[in-house]
N, CA, C, O and the ligand as a Tripos MOL2 file, in Angstrom:
@<TRIPOS>MOLECULE
protein
  257   255    65     0     0
PROTEIN
NO_CHARGES

@<TRIPOS>ATOM
      1 N         -82.4750 -148.9050  -10.0430 N.3       1 MET1
      2 CA        -83.2320 -147.7840   -9.3470 C.3       1 MET1
      3 C         -84.6560 -148.2020   -9.1020 C.2       1 MET1
      4 O         -85.2870 -148.9820   -9.8160 O.2       1 MET1
      5 N         -85.1100 -147.5810   -7.9820 N.am      2 GLY2
      6 CA        -86.4820 -147.8920   -7.6080 C.3       2 GLY2
      7 C         -87.5450 -147.0210   -8.3330 C.2       2 GLY2
      8 O         -87.1890 -146.1970   -9.1760 O.2       2 GLY2
      9 N         -88.7040 -147.1820   -8.0430 N.am      3 PRO3
     10 CA        -89.7280 -146.3730   -8.6530 C.3       3 PRO3
     11 C         -89.7630 -144.9180   -8.1090 C.2       3 PRO3
     12 O         -90.4980 -144.5760   -7.1830 O.2       3 PRO3
     13 N         -88.9260 -144.1090   -8.7480 N.am      4 LEU4
     14 CA        -88.7790 -142.7330   -8.2830 C.3       4 LEU4
     15 C         -89.2470 -141.7920   -9.4420 C.2       4 LEU4
     16 O         -89.2320 -142.1770  -10.6120 O.2       4 LEU4
     17 N         -89.6280 -140.6510   -9.1020 N.am      5 PRO5
     18 CA        -89.9320 -139.6700  -10.1840 C.3       5 PRO5
     19 C         -88.7200 -139.3700  -11.0470 C.2       5 PRO5
     20 O         -87.5870 -139.2160  -10.5930 O.2       5 PRO5
     21 N         -89.0550 -139.3010  -12.3420 N.am      6 LYS6
     22 CA        -87.8970 -139.1520  -13.3510 C.3       6 LYS6
     23 C         -87.2300 -137.8660  -13.1860 C.2       6 LYS6
     24 O         -86.0140 -137.7880  -13.3570 O.2       6 LYS6
     25 N         -87.9430 -136.8330  -12.8630 N.am      7 ARG7
     26 CA        -87.2520 -135.5960  -12.6780 C.3       7 ARG7
     27 C         -87.9140 -134.7400  -11.6230 C.2       7 ARG7
     28 O         -89.0830 -134.9270  -11.2840 O.2       7 ARG7
     29 N         -87.1370 -133.7890  -11.1050 N.am      8 LYS8
     30 CA        -87.5730 -132.9360   -9.9980 C.3       8 LYS8
     31 C         -88.7330 -132.0060  -10.4740 C.2       8 LYS8
     32 O         -88.7030 -131.3870  -11.5370 O.2       8 LYS8
     33 N         -89.7480 -131.9740   -9.5850 N.am      9 ILE9
     34 CA        -90.8440 -131.0010   -9.9570 C.3       9 ILE9
     35 C         -90.3580 -129.6330   -9.6890 C.2       9 ILE9
     36 O         -89.7990 -129.3680   -8.6240 O.2       9 ILE9
     37 N         -90.5550 -128.7380  -10.6300 N.am     10 SER10
     38 CA        -90.0420 -127.4170  -10.4450 C.3      10 SER10
     39 C         -90.8540 -126.6550   -9.4110 C.2      10 SER10
     40 O         -92.0120 -126.9710   -9.1370 O.2      10 SER10
     41 N         -90.2150 -125.6490   -8.8520 N.am     11 LYS11
     42 CA        -90.9370 -124.9300   -7.8130 C.3      11 LYS11
     43 C         -92.2290 -124.3570   -8.3030 C.2      11 LYS11
     44 O         -93.2170 -124.3370   -7.5690 O.2      11 LYS11
     45 N         -92.2460 -123.8880   -9.5270 N.am     12 GLY12
     46 CA        -93.4840 -123.3700  -10.0390 C.3      12 GLY12
     47 C         -94.6300 -124.3600  -10.1170 C.2      12 GLY12
     48 O         -95.7780 -124.0310   -9.8190 O.2      12 GLY12
     49 N         -94.3040 -125.5650  -10.5190 N.am     13 ARG13
     50 CA        -95.2830 -126.6440  -10.6770 C.3      13 ARG13
     51 C         -95.7000 -127.1000   -9.3090 C.2      13 ARG13
     52 O         -96.8840 -127.3290   -9.0640 O.2      13 ARG13
     53 N         -94.7380 -127.2380   -8.4010 N.am     14 ARG14
     54 CA        -95.0330 -127.6170   -7.0130 C.3      14 ARG14
     55 C         -95.9850 -126.6190   -6.4030 C.2      14 ARG14
     56 O         -97.0190 -126.9870   -5.8440 O.2      14 ARG14
     57 N         -95.6280 -125.3430   -6.5130 N.am     15 ASN15
     58 CA        -96.4300 -124.2830   -5.9610 C.3      15 ASN15
     59 C         -97.8400 -124.2650   -6.5570 C.2      15 ASN15
     60 O         -98.8420 -124.0860   -5.8650 O.2      15 ASN15
     61 N         -97.8590 -124.4660   -7.9080 N.am     16 ARG16
     62 CA        -99.2100 -124.4350   -8.5300 C.3      16 ARG16
     63 C        -100.0650 -125.6080   -7.9900 C.2      16 ARG16
     64 O        -101.2760 -125.4350   -7.8460 O.2      16 ARG16
     65 N         -99.5350 -126.6980   -7.7100 N.am     17 ARG17
     66 CA       -100.1700 -127.8370   -7.1260 C.3      17 ARG17
     67 C        -100.7370 -127.4240   -5.7580 C.2      17 ARG17
     68 O        -101.8900 -127.6890   -5.4190 O.2      17 ARG17
     69 N         -99.8230 -126.7320   -4.9630 N.am     18 ARG18
     70 CA       -100.2430 -126.4360   -3.6150 C.3      18 ARG18
     71 C        -101.1180 -125.2040   -3.5370 C.2      18 ARG18
     72 O        -101.5670 -124.8260   -2.4550 O.2      18 ARG18
     73 N        -101.3720 -124.5580   -4.7050 N.am     19 ALA19
     74 CA       -102.2430 -123.4090   -4.6220 C.3      19 ALA19
     75 C        -103.6080 -123.7570   -4.1600 C.2      19 ALA19
     76 O        -104.3410 -122.8770   -3.7080 O.2      19 ALA19
     77 N        -103.9900 -125.0020   -4.2490 N.am     20 HIS20
     78 CA       -105.3580 -125.4330   -3.8510 C.3      20 HIS20
     79 C        -105.3950 -125.9510   -2.4810 C.2      20 HIS20
     80 O        -106.4500 -126.4140   -2.0480 O.2      20 HIS20
     81 N        -104.3040 -125.9130   -1.7360 N.am     21 HIS21
     82 CA       -104.2130 -126.6080   -0.4210 C.3      21 HIS21
     83 C        -104.5810 -125.7440    0.7540 C.2      21 HIS21
     84 O        -104.6010 -126.2460    1.8780 O.2      21 HIS21
     85 N        -104.8720 -124.4770    0.5640 N.am     22 ALA22
     86 CA       -105.1730 -123.6200    1.6920 C.3      22 ALA22
     87 C        -106.4710 -124.1090    2.3710 C.2      22 ALA22
     88 O        -107.3930 -124.5860    1.7100 O.2      22 ALA22
     89 N        -106.5100 -123.9750    3.6880 N.am     23 ILE23
     90 CA       -107.7760 -124.3220    4.3590 C.3      23 ILE23
     91 C        -108.6290 -123.0910    4.3670 C.2      23 ILE23
     92 O        -108.1380 -121.9630    4.4060 O.2      23 ILE23
     93 N        -109.9050 -123.3250    4.3300 N.am     24 GLY24
     94 CA       -110.8910 -122.2790    4.2880 C.3      24 GLY24
     95 C        -111.2450 -121.7490    5.7120 C.2      24 GLY24
     96 O        -110.6790 -122.1500    6.7290 O.2      24 GLY24
     97 N        -112.1630 -120.8790    5.6900 N.am     25 ILE25
     98 CA       -112.5640 -120.3390    7.0440 C.3      25 ILE25
     99 C        -113.3480 -121.4010    7.7080 C.2      25 ILE25
    100 O        -114.1190 -122.0840    7.0340 O.2      25 ILE25
    101 N        -113.1980 -121.6080    9.0880 N.am     26 PRO26
    102 CA       -113.8450 -122.6740    9.8070 C.3      26 PRO26
    103 C        -115.3380 -122.3860    9.8550 C.2      26 PRO26
    104 O        -115.7550 -121.2490   10.0720 O.2      26 PRO26
    105 N        -116.1550 -123.4510    9.6470 N.am     27 ARG27
    106 CA       -117.5850 -123.2830    9.7460 C.3      27 ARG27
    107 C        -118.0100 -123.2760   11.1880 C.2      27 ARG27
    108 O        -117.3760 -123.9120   12.0300 O.2      27 ARG27
    109 N        -119.0680 -122.5700   11.4810 N.am     28 LEU28
    110 CA       -119.5430 -122.4900   12.8540 C.3      28 LEU28
    111 C        -120.9930 -122.9480   12.8710 C.2      28 LEU28
    112 O        -121.7650 -122.6800   11.9500 O.2      28 LEU28
    113 N        -121.3300 -123.6270   13.9140 N.am     29 VAL29
    114 CA       -122.7080 -124.0510   14.1190 C.3      29 VAL29
    115 C        -123.1440 -123.4740   15.4250 C.2      29 VAL29
    116 O        -122.2860 -123.2760   16.2850 O.2      29 VAL29
    117 N        -124.4010 -123.1840   15.6570 N.am     30 SER30
    118 CA       -124.8400 -122.6060   16.9430 C.3      30 SER30
    119 C        -125.2000 -123.7710   17.8460 C.2      30 SER30
    120 O        -125.8620 -124.7300   17.4500 O.2      30 SER30
    121 N        -124.7330 -123.6410   19.0760 N.am     31 CYS31
    122 CA       -125.0360 -124.6530   20.1340 C.3      31 CYS31
    123 C        -126.5000 -124.8130   20.3440 C.2      31 CYS31
    124 O        -127.2040 -123.8100   20.4690 O.2      31 CYS31
    125 N        -127.0040 -126.0160   20.3900 N.am     32 THR32
    126 CA       -128.4880 -126.1810   20.5720 C.3      32 THR32
    127 C        -128.8480 -125.8050   21.9940 C.2      32 THR32
    128 O        -130.0170 -125.5720   22.2980 O.2      32 THR32
    129 N        -127.8020 -125.7410   22.9150 N.am     33 GLN33
    130 CA       -128.1380 -125.5310   24.3130 C.3      33 GLN33
    131 C        -128.0750 -124.0200   24.6020 C.2      33 GLN33
    132 O        -129.0330 -123.4850   25.1590 O.2      33 GLN33
    133 N        -127.0130 -123.3250   24.2560 N.am     34 CYS34
    134 CA       -126.7970 -121.9830   24.6350 C.3      34 CYS34
    135 C        -126.7290 -121.0050   23.4540 C.2      34 CYS34
    136 O        -126.5310 -119.8030   23.6260 O.2      34 CYS34
    137 N        -126.9070 -121.5880   22.2000 N.am     35 ASN35
    138 CA       -126.9340 -120.7540   20.9930 C.3      35 ASN35
    139 C        -125.6380 -120.0800   20.6570 C.2      35 ASN35
    140 O        -125.6050 -119.3140   19.6950 O.2      35 ASN35
    141 N        -124.5420 -120.3150   21.3980 N.am     36 ALA36
    142 CA       -123.2840 -119.7320   21.0130 C.3      36 ALA36
    143 C        -122.7190 -120.4040   19.7510 C.2      36 ALA36
    144 O        -122.9400 -121.5910   19.5080 O.2      36 ALA36
    145 N        -121.9820 -119.6110   18.9540 N.am     37 LYS37
    146 CA       -121.3500 -120.2210   17.7850 C.3      37 LYS37
    147 C        -120.1840 -121.0640   18.2100 C.2      37 LYS37
    148 O        -119.2920 -120.5980   18.9190 O.2      37 LYS37
    149 N        -120.1870 -122.3400   17.7690 N.am     38 THR38
    150 CA       -119.1380 -123.2520   18.1480 C.3      38 THR38
    151 C        -118.7440 -124.1050   16.9890 C.2      38 THR38
    152 O        -119.4930 -124.1670   16.0130 O.2      38 THR38
    153 N        -117.6210 -124.7650   17.0270 N.am     39 LEU39
    154 CA       -117.1550 -125.6380   15.9330 C.3      39 LEU39
    155 C        -118.0190 -126.8610   15.9100 C.2      39 LEU39
    156 O        -118.4090 -127.3560   16.9670 O.2      39 LEU39
    157 N        -118.3460 -127.3860   14.6970 N.am     40 PRO40
    158 CA       -119.0760 -128.6180   14.6450 C.3      40 PRO40
    159 C        -118.2270 -129.7760   15.1230 C.2      40 PRO40
    160 O        -117.0040 -129.7440   14.9800 O.2      40 PRO40
    161 N        -118.8590 -130.8130   15.6970 N.am     41 HIS41
    162 CA       -118.2520 -132.0550   16.1810 C.3      41 HIS41
    163 C        -117.3230 -131.7240   17.3550 C.2      41 HIS41
    164 O        -116.3210 -132.4020   17.5810 O.2      41 HIS41
    165 N        -117.6730 -130.6850   18.0840 N.am     42 ARG42
    166 CA       -116.9140 -130.3870   19.2750 C.3      42 ARG42
    167 C        -117.8610 -130.0940   20.3970 C.2      42 ARG42
    168 O        -118.9740 -129.6070   20.1990 O.2      42 ARG42
    169 N        -117.3790 -130.4110   21.6170 N.am     43 VAL43
    170 CA       -118.2350 -130.0460   22.7710 C.3      43 VAL43
    171 C        -118.1870 -128.5420   22.8470 C.2      43 VAL43
    172 O        -117.1580 -127.9050   22.6210 O.2      43 VAL43
    173 N        -119.3320 -128.0050   23.1730 N.am     44 CYS44
    174 CA       -119.5550 -126.5660   23.2510 C.3      44 CYS44
    175 C        -118.5910 -126.0480   24.4360 C.2      44 CYS44
    176 O        -118.7450 -126.4880   25.5750 O.2      44 CYS44
    177 N        -117.6470 -125.1520   24.1480 N.am     45 PRO45
    178 CA       -116.7910 -124.6710   25.1970 C.3      45 PRO45
    179 C        -117.4790 -123.7140   26.1460 C.2      45 PRO45
    180 O        -116.9130 -123.3740   27.1850 O.2      45 PRO45
    181 N        -118.6820 -123.2680   25.8230 N.am     46 PHE46
    182 CA       -119.3990 -122.3070   26.7010 C.3      46 PHE46
    183 C        -120.2720 -123.0110   27.7470 C.2      46 PHE46
    184 O        -120.2770 -122.6220   28.9150 O.2      46 PHE46
    185 N        -121.0080 -124.0420   27.3290 N.am     47 CYS47
    186 CA       -121.8250 -124.6680   28.3400 C.3      47 CYS47
    187 C        -121.5220 -126.1530   28.5990 C.2      47 CYS47
    188 O        -122.1390 -126.8080   29.4390 O.2      47 CYS47
    189 N        -120.4680 -126.6800   27.7750 N.am     48 GLY48
    190 CA       -120.0030 -128.0400   28.0790 C.3      48 GLY48
    191 C        -120.8880 -129.1470   27.6120 C.2      48 GLY48
    192 O        -120.6930 -130.2960   28.0090 O.2      48 GLY48
    193 N        -121.9040 -128.8330   26.7420 N.am     49 THR49
    194 CA       -122.7590 -129.8800   26.1800 C.3      49 THR49
    195 C        -122.3290 -130.3320   24.8340 C.2      49 THR49
    196 O        -121.5540 -129.6400   24.1740 O.2      49 THR49
    197 N        -122.8090 -131.4990   24.3810 N.am     50 TYR50
    198 CA       -122.5130 -131.9590   23.0650 C.3      50 TYR50
    199 C        -123.7920 -132.4770   22.4350 C.2      50 TYR50
    200 O        -124.4640 -133.3130   23.0370 O.2      50 TYR50
    201 N        -124.1500 -132.0200   21.2610 N.am     51 MET51
    202 CA       -125.3310 -132.4430   20.4940 C.3      51 MET51
    203 C        -126.5950 -132.3890   21.3780 C.2      51 MET51
    204 O        -127.4980 -133.2170   21.2590 O.2      51 MET51
    205 N        -126.6190 -131.4050   22.2470 N.am     52 GLY52
    206 CA       -127.8300 -131.2170   23.0420 C.3      52 GLY52
    207 C        -127.9170 -132.2060   24.2010 C.2      52 GLY52
    208 O        -128.9280 -132.2430   24.9020 O.2      52 GLY52
    209 N        -126.8360 -133.0360   24.4190 N.am     53 ARG53
    210 CA       -126.9060 -133.9600   25.5500 C.3      53 ARG53
    211 C        -126.5720 -133.2280   26.8140 C.2      53 ARG53
    212 O        -126.3140 -132.0250   26.7880 O.2      53 ARG53
    213 N        -126.5700 -133.9430   27.9400 N.am     54 MET54
    214 CA       -126.2290 -133.4120   29.2140 C.3      54 MET54
    215 C        -124.8070 -132.8490   29.1440 C.2      54 MET54
    216 O        -124.0790 -133.0850   28.1800 O.2      54 MET54
    217 N        -124.4380 -132.1230   30.1500 N.am     55 GLN55
    218 CA       -123.1190 -131.5420   30.2510 C.3      55 GLN55
    219 C        -122.1210 -132.7130   30.2660 C.2      55 GLN55
    220 O        -122.2020 -133.5810   31.1350 O.2      55 GLN55
    221 N        -121.2050 -132.7390   29.3290 N.am     56 VAL56
    222 CA       -120.2520 -133.8250   29.2590 C.3      56 VAL56
    223 C        -118.8910 -133.4150   29.7230 C.2      56 VAL56
    224 O        -118.0950 -134.2920   30.0600 O.2      56 VAL56
    225 N        -118.5660 -132.1670   29.7650 N.am     57 VAL57
    226 CA       -117.2920 -131.6880   30.3640 C.3      57 VAL57
    227 C        -117.6060 -130.5150   31.2650 C.2      57 VAL57
    228 O        -118.5960 -129.8000   31.1100 O.2      57 VAL57
    229 N        -116.6990 -130.3610   32.2190 N.am     58 ASP58
    230 CA       -116.8360 -129.1700   33.1230 C.3      58 ASP58
    231 C        -116.3370 -127.9640   32.3790 C.2      58 ASP58
    232 O        -115.3040 -128.0350   31.7120 O.2      58 ASP58
    233 N        -117.0230 -126.8860   32.4720 N.am     59 VAL59
    234 CA       -116.5900 -125.6430   31.7330 C.3      59 VAL59
    235 C        -115.4680 -124.9980   32.4830 C.2      59 VAL59
    236 O        -114.4660 -124.5660   31.9140 O.2      59 VAL59
    237 N        -115.6670 -124.9410   33.8190 N.am     60 GLU60
    238 CA       -114.6010 -124.3580   34.6720 C.3      60 GLU60
    239 C        -113.5380 -125.3980   35.0000 C.2      60 GLU60
    240 O        -113.8510 -126.5860   35.0740 O.2      60 GLU60
    241 N        -112.2860 -124.9790   35.1990 N.am     61 GLU61
    242 CA       -111.2620 -125.8580   35.5510 C.3      61 GLU61
    243 C        -111.2510 -125.9700   37.0170 C.2      61 GLU61
    244 O        -111.1590 -124.9650   37.7210 O.2      61 GLU61
    245 N        -111.3490 -127.2460   37.5370 N.am     62 GLU62
    246 CA       -111.4370 -127.4400   38.9630 C.3      62 GLU62
    247 C        -110.1840 -128.0280   39.5200 C.2      62 GLU62
    248 O        -109.9570 -127.9540   40.7280 O.2      62 GLU62
    249 N        -109.3080 -128.6460   38.6360 N.am     63 GLU63
    250 CA       -108.1140 -129.2470   39.2080 C.3      63 GLU63
    251 C        -107.1340 -128.1750   39.5960 C.2      63 GLU63
    252 O        -107.0480 -127.1460   38.9270 O.2      63 GLU63
    253 N        -106.4050 -128.3860   40.6420 N.am     64 ALA64
    254 CA       -105.4180 -127.4800   41.1480 C.3      64 ALA64
    255 C        -104.2500 -127.4410   40.2650 C.2      64 ALA64
    256 O        -103.2930 -126.7150   40.5380 O.2      64 ALA64
    257 ZN       -123.3770 -124.3330   24.4860 Zn       65 ZN65
@<TRIPOS>BOND
     1     1     2 1
     2     2     3 1
     3     3     4 2
     4     3     5 am
     5     5     6 1
     6     6     7 1
     7     7     8 2
     8     7     9 am
     9     9    10 1
    10    10    11 1
    11    11    12 2
    12    11    13 am
    13    13    14 1
    14    14    15 1
    15    15    16 2
    16    15    17 am
    17    17    18 1
    18    18    19 1
    19    19    20 2
    20    19    21 am
    21    21    22 1
    22    22    23 1
    23    23    24 2
    24    23    25 am
    25    25    26 1
    26    26    27 1
    27    27    28 2
    28    27    29 am
    29    29    30 1
    30    30    31 1
    31    31    32 2
    32    31    33 am
    33    33    34 1
    34    34    35 1
    35    35    36 2
    36    35    37 am
    37    37    38 1
    38    38    39 1
    39    39    40 2
    40    39    41 am
    41    41    42 1
    42    42    43 1
    43    43    44 2
    44    43    45 am
    45    45    46 1
    46    46    47 1
    47    47    48 2
    48    47    49 am
    49    49    50 1
    50    50    51 1
    51    51    52 2
    52    51    53 am
    53    53    54 1
    54    54    55 1
    55    55    56 2
    56    55    57 am
    57    57    58 1
    58    58    59 1
    59    59    60 2
    60    59    61 am
    61    61    62 1
    62    62    63 1
    63    63    64 2
    64    63    65 am
    65    65    66 1
    66    66    67 1
    67    67    68 2
    68    67    69 am
    69    69    70 1
    70    70    71 1
    71    71    72 2
    72    71    73 am
    73    73    74 1
    74    74    75 1
    75    75    76 2
    76    75    77 am
    77    77    78 1
    78    78    79 1
    79    79    80 2
    80    79    81 am
    81    81    82 1
    82    82    83 1
    83    83    84 2
    84    83    85 am
    85    85    86 1
    86    86    87 1
    87    87    88 2
    88    87    89 am
    89    89    90 1
    90    90    91 1
    91    91    92 2
    92    91    93 am
    93    93    94 1
    94    94    95 1
    95    95    96 2
    96    95    97 am
    97    97    98 1
    98    98    99 1
    99    99   100 2
   100    99   101 am
   101   101   102 1
   102   102   103 1
   103   103   104 2
   104   103   105 am
   105   105   106 1
   106   106   107 1
   107   107   108 2
   108   107   109 am
   109   109   110 1
   110   110   111 1
   111   111   112 2
   112   111   113 am
   113   113   114 1
   114   114   115 1
   115   115   116 2
   116   115   117 am
   117   117   118 1
   118   118   119 1
   119   119   120 2
   120   119   121 am
   121   121   122 1
   122   122   123 1
   123   123   124 2
   124   123   125 am
   125   125   126 1
   126   126   127 1
   127   127   128 2
   128   127   129 am
   129   129   130 1
   130   130   131 1
   131   131   132 2
   132   131   133 am
   133   133   134 1
   134   134   135 1
   135   135   136 2
   136   135   137 am
   137   137   138 1
   138   138   139 1
   139   139   140 2
   140   139   141 am
   141   141   142 1
   142   142   143 1
   143   143   144 2
   144   143   145 am
   145   145   146 1
   146   146   147 1
   147   147   148 2
   148   147   149 am
   149   149   150 1
   150   150   151 1
   151   151   152 2
   152   151   153 am
   153   153   154 1
   154   154   155 1
   155   155   156 2
   156   155   157 am
   157   157   158 1
   158   158   159 1
   159   159   160 2
   160   159   161 am
   161   161   162 1
   162   162   163 1
   163   163   164 2
   164   163   165 am
   165   165   166 1
   166   166   167 1
   167   167   168 2
   168   167   169 am
   169   169   170 1
   170   170   171 1
   171   171   172 2
   172   171   173 am
   173   173   174 1
   174   174   175 1
   175   175   176 2
   176   175   177 am
   177   177   178 1
   178   178   179 1
   179   179   180 2
   180   179   181 am
   181   181   182 1
   182   182   183 1
   183   183   184 2
   184   183   185 am
   185   185   186 1
   186   186   187 1
   187   187   188 2
   188   187   189 am
   189   189   190 1
   190   190   191 1
   191   191   192 2
   192   191   193 am
   193   193   194 1
   194   194   195 1
   195   195   196 2
   196   195   197 am
   197   197   198 1
   198   198   199 1
   199   199   200 2
   200   199   201 am
   201   201   202 1
   202   202   203 1
   203   203   204 2
   204   203   205 am
   205   205   206 1
   206   206   207 1
   207   207   208 2
   208   207   209 am
   209   209   210 1
   210   210   211 1
   211   211   212 2
   212   211   213 am
   213   213   214 1
   214   214   215 1
   215   215   216 2
   216   215   217 am
   217   217   218 1
   218   218   219 1
   219   219   220 2
   220   219   221 am
   221   221   222 1
   222   222   223 1
   223   223   224 2
   224   223   225 am
   225   225   226 1
   226   226   227 1
   227   227   228 2
   228   227   229 am
   229   229   230 1
   230   230   231 1
   231   231   232 2
   232   231   233 am
   233   233   234 1
   234   234   235 1
   235   235   236 2
   236   235   237 am
   237   237   238 1
   238   238   239 1
   239   239   240 2
   240   239   241 am
   241   241   242 1
   242   242   243 1
   243   243   244 2
   244   243   245 am
   245   245   246 1
   246   246   247 1
   247   247   248 2
   248   247   249 am
   249   249   250 1
   250   250   251 1
   251   251   252 2
   252   251   253 am
   253   253   254 1
   254   254   255 1
   255   255   256 2
@<TRIPOS>SUBSTRUCTURE
     1 MET1         2 RESIDUE 1 A MET
     2 GLY2         6 RESIDUE 1 A GLY
     3 PRO3        10 RESIDUE 1 A PRO
     4 LEU4        14 RESIDUE 1 A LEU
     5 PRO5        18 RESIDUE 1 A PRO
     6 LYS6        22 RESIDUE 1 A LYS
     7 ARG7        26 RESIDUE 1 A ARG
     8 LYS8        30 RESIDUE 1 A LYS
     9 ILE9        34 RESIDUE 1 A ILE
    10 SER10       38 RESIDUE 1 A SER
    11 LYS11       42 RESIDUE 1 A LYS
    12 GLY12       46 RESIDUE 1 A GLY
    13 ARG13       50 RESIDUE 1 A ARG
    14 ARG14       54 RESIDUE 1 A ARG
    15 ASN15       58 RESIDUE 1 A ASN
    16 ARG16       62 RESIDUE 1 A ARG
    17 ARG17       66 RESIDUE 1 A ARG
    18 ARG18       70 RESIDUE 1 A ARG
    19 ALA19       74 RESIDUE 1 A ALA
    20 HIS20       78 RESIDUE 1 A HIS
    21 HIS21       82 RESIDUE 1 A HIS
    22 ALA22       86 RESIDUE 1 A ALA
    23 ILE23       90 RESIDUE 1 A ILE
    24 GLY24       94 RESIDUE 1 A GLY
    25 ILE25       98 RESIDUE 1 A ILE
    26 PRO26      102 RESIDUE 1 A PRO
    27 ARG27      106 RESIDUE 1 A ARG
    28 LEU28      110 RESIDUE 1 A LEU
    29 VAL29      114 RESIDUE 1 A VAL
    30 SER30      118 RESIDUE 1 A SER
    31 CYS31      122 RESIDUE 1 A CYS
    32 THR32      126 RESIDUE 1 A THR
    33 GLN33      130 RESIDUE 1 A GLN
    34 CYS34      134 RESIDUE 1 A CYS
    35 ASN35      138 RESIDUE 1 A ASN
    36 ALA36      142 RESIDUE 1 A ALA
    37 LYS37      146 RESIDUE 1 A LYS
    38 THR38      150 RESIDUE 1 A THR
    39 LEU39      154 RESIDUE 1 A LEU
    40 PRO40      158 RESIDUE 1 A PRO
    41 HIS41      162 RESIDUE 1 A HIS
    42 ARG42      166 RESIDUE 1 A ARG
    43 VAL43      170 RESIDUE 1 A VAL
    44 CYS44      174 RESIDUE 1 A CYS
    45 PRO45      178 RESIDUE 1 A PRO
    46 PHE46      182 RESIDUE 1 A PHE
    47 CYS47      186 RESIDUE 1 A CYS
    48 GLY48      190 RESIDUE 1 A GLY
    49 THR49      194 RESIDUE 1 A THR
    50 TYR50      198 RESIDUE 1 A TYR
    51 MET51      202 RESIDUE 1 A MET
    52 GLY52      206 RESIDUE 1 A GLY
    53 ARG53      210 RESIDUE 1 A ARG
    54 MET54      214 RESIDUE 1 A MET
    55 GLN55      218 RESIDUE 1 A GLN
    56 VAL56      222 RESIDUE 1 A VAL
    57 VAL57      226 RESIDUE 1 A VAL
    58 ASP58      230 RESIDUE 1 A ASP
    59 VAL59      234 RESIDUE 1 A VAL
    60 GLU60      238 RESIDUE 1 A GLU
    61 GLU61      242 RESIDUE 1 A GLU
    62 GLU62      246 RESIDUE 1 A GLU
    63 GLU63      250 RESIDUE 1 A GLU
    64 ALA64      254 RESIDUE 1 A ALA
    65 ZN65       257 GROUP 0 **** ****
């Protein structure tokens, strides 16, 4: 036999382990350009800038 767990983890123990796995509320930072609340490490969806740099993405969709 290979290196396997000796016995099945009970539902209770499994669920107790997973009790800590919930994700929290997302943090928001305010855009340095337009002050809107945005997710960190993301291009601002409102003005299209990132870390105060020039506009890096188009805010409006132009492709047909
Ligand atoms: Zn912005």
